[in-house]
C-alpha positions as CSV (number, residue, x, y, z in Angstrom):
1,X,1.3,19.9,-7.9
2,X,2.3,17.5,-11.2
3,X,2.1,13.7,-10.6
4,X,5.8,13.2,-10.5
5,X,5.5,15.8,-8.4
6,X,3.0,13.6,-6.1
7,X,4.7,10.7,-6.6
8,X,8.3,12.1,-5.6
9,X,6.5,13.5,-1.8
10,X,4.3,10.2,-1.5
11,X,7.8,8.2,-1.8
12,X,9.9,10.7,0.4
13,X,6.8,10.0,3.0
14,X,6.4,6.8,2.8
15,X,10.1,5.9,3.4
16,X,9.8,8.6,6.5
17,X,7.4,6.4,8.4
18,X,8.3,2.5,7.2
19,X,12.2,3.2,6.2
20,X,14.1,2.1,3.2
21,X,14.4,-1.0,3.7
22,X,10.2,-1.8,4.1
23,X,9.5,0.7,0.5
24,X,8.4,-0.5,-2.6
25,X,6.6,1.1,-5.8
26,X,3.7,-0.5,-4.9
27,X,3.4,0.7,-1.6
28,X,3.5,4.3,-3.2
29,X,0.7,3.4,-5.2
30,X,-1.2,2.2,-2.7
31,X,-0.8,5.4,-0.6
32,X,-1.8,7.8,-3.8
33,X,-4.8,5.2,-4.4
34,X,-3.2,4.2,-7.9
35,X,-2.5,1.8,-9.9
36,X,1.5,0.8,-9.6
37,X,1.6,1.2,-13.5
38,X,0.6,4.7,-12.9
39,X,4.1,5.2,-10.8
40,X,5.9,3.3,-13.3
41,X,4.5,5.2,-16.5
42,X,6.6,8.4,-15.0
43,X,10.0,6.4,-13.2
44,X,10.1,3.3,-14.7
45,X,12.5,1.8,-12.2
46,X,13.1,2.3,-8.4
47,X,16.2,4.0,-9.0
48,X,14.9,6.3,-11.2
49,X,12.0,7.1,-8.0
50,X,15.0,7.5,-5.9
51,X,17.1,9.4,-7.6
52,X,14.2,11.9,-8.2
53,X,13.7,12.5,-4.1
54,X,17.3,12.7,-3.5
55,X,17.7,15.3,-6.5
56,X,14.7,17.1,-5.1
57,X,15.8,17.3,-1.9
58,X,19.1,18.4,-2.5
59,X,17.5,21.4,-5.2
60,X,15.7,22.0,-2.2
61,X,19.0,22.6,-0.1
62,X,20.2,24.8,-2.4
63,X,17.2,26.7,-3.1
64,X,17.3,27.5,0.0
65,X,20.8,28.2,0.7
66,X,20.6,30.5,-2.0
67,X,18.0,32.6,-0.3
68,X,19.9,32.8,3.0
69,X,23.7,32.5,2.6
70,X,25.5,35.6,2.8
71,X,28.6,35.7,0.7
72,X,29.3,39.3,0.0
73,X,31.4,39.5,3.2
74,X,34.6,37.8,3.8
75,X,35.4,34.1,3.1
76,X,35.1,33.1,7.0
77,X,31.9,34.8,6.9
78,X,30.8,33.2,3.7
79,X,31.6,29.8,5.6
80,X,29.7,30.6,8.5
81,X,26.3,31.3,6.7
82,X,27.0,28.3,4.6
83,X,27.3,26.4,7.8
84,X,24.3,28.6,9.2
85,X,21.8,27.9,5.9
86,X,22.6,24.3,5.6
87,X,21.9,23.5,9.0
88,X,18.7,25.7,9.5
89,X,17.2,24.1,6.4
90,X,17.9,20.4,7.9
91,X,16.1,21.4,10.9
92,X,13.3,23.0,9.0
93,X,13.3,19.5,7.3
94,X,14.1,17.2,10.1
95,X,12.1,14.1,8.8
96,X,13.2,14.4,5.0
97,X,16.4,14.5,6.1
98,X,16.1,11.0,7.7
99,X,14.6,9.7,4.7
100,X,17.5,11.4,2.4
101,X,20.3,9.6,4.9
102,X,18.5,6.4,4.5
103,X,17.7,6.1,0.7
104,X,21.3,7.5,0.1
105,X,23.0,5.0,2.6
106,X,20.9,1.7,1.9
107,X,20.2,2.1,-1.9
108,X,22.0,-0.7,-4.4
109,X,22.3,-1.3,-7.7
110,X,21.1,-5.2,-8.6
111,X,24.5,-5.3,-8.9
112,X,25.0,-4.6,-4.9
113,X,27.0,-1.2,-5.6
114,X,25.7,1.8,-3.6
115,X,23.6,3.5,-6.3
116,X,24.5,7.1,-5.0
117,X,28.2,7.4,-5.5
118,X,30.2,9.9,-4.4
119,X,29.3,13.8,-6.0
120,X,32.1,15.8,-5.9
121,X,30.5,18.7,-6.8
122,X,29.1,19.0,-3.5
123,X,32.2,20.2,-2.3
124,X,33.0,22.8,-4.3
125,X,31.2,25.9,-2.8
126,X,33.5,25.1,-0.4
127,X,36.4,24.9,-2.0
128,X,36.3,28.4,-3.7
129,X,35.7,29.6,-0.3
130,X,38.7,28.0,1.1
131,X,41.1,29.1,-2.1
132,X,39.2,32.9,-1.9
133,X,40.4,32.9,1.8
134,X,44.2,32.2,1.1
135,X,44.5,33.3,-2.5
136,X,42.8,36.8,-2.4
137,X,42.2,37.5,1.4
138,X,45.0,36.3,2.7
139,X,42.9,35.2,5.8
140,X,43.3,31.4,5.6
141,X,46.4,29.4,6.8
142,X,47.5,27.2,4.1
143,X,45.9,23.8,3.7
144,X,44.3,21.8,1.3
145,X,41.0,23.4,0.3
146,X,39.7,19.9,-1.0
147,X,40.3,18.5,2.6
148,X,39.5,21.4,4.3
149,X,36.0,21.3,2.4
150,X,35.5,17.4,2.7
151,X,35.7,18.0,6.7
152,X,33.0,20.6,6.2
153,X,31.0,18.7,4.4
154,X,31.4,15.4,7.0
155,X,30.9,17.5,10.5
156,X,28.1,19.1,8.4
157,X,26.6,15.7,7.1
158,X,26.8,14.2,11.2
159,X,25.7,17.3,13.0
160,X,22.8,16.8,10.3
161,X,21.5,13.7,11.1
162,X,21.9,14.2,14.8
163,X,19.4,17.5,14.2
164,X,17.3,15.6,12.3
165,X,16.5,12.5,14.6
166,X,16.5,15.4,18.0
167,X,19.5,13.7,19.2
168,X,20.9,17.3,19.3
169,X,17.9,20.4,20.2
170,X,19.6,23.4,20.1
171,X,20.7,24.4,16.8
172,X,21.8,27.6,17.6
173,X,24.4,25.3,19.8
174,X,25.2,23.5,16.8
175,X,26.0,26.4,14.5
176,X,27.7,28.2,16.8
177,X,30.1,25.4,17.9
178,X,30.4,23.8,14.0
179,X,31.3,27.5,13.3
180,X,33.9,27.6,16.1
181,X,35.7,24.6,15.1
182,X,36.2,25.6,11.4
183,X,37.1,29.1,12.5
184,X,39.9,28.0,14.4
185,X,41.3,25.3,11.7
186,X,41.1,27.7,8.9
187,X,42.1,31.2,10.0
188,X,46.0,32.5,10.6
């Protein structure tokens, strides 16, 4: 593992332990027994370090989903697989999920703006699933694919935090219920 990856992992671990509000580059340096200059050499600003942490998490989530999603069946099966693989990834990465949520919700620029703006690309796979189900399979009723994609992500994000915080412990039940919600919302 390279130095940058060690810094990213140490940052995520530190935020899970002490929370985002208590995090600093100096504390990451202390955790790694290196000077603050070593951290700032690789990540000149705190914002760049935080972006690297969030990017790594989402890259790992995408890789996990790529390995576990089933996309060779119907639109409904693909949607169910998307929901299942996302929530299983969260279940296997609870501590990191809480840290990422903390970073995304609380990171601000010097001007006070949210550091992590909405990334609409997260909706694209869902939009494609819904369009396929509507236009090709004709299995989905008429609805706005973007609005439905936002709804799916909203429920997944909410359930992800509940799973990660262990407020809900039956992952299979969560997956089943979320799948049922969107089957009844989308199918003709």
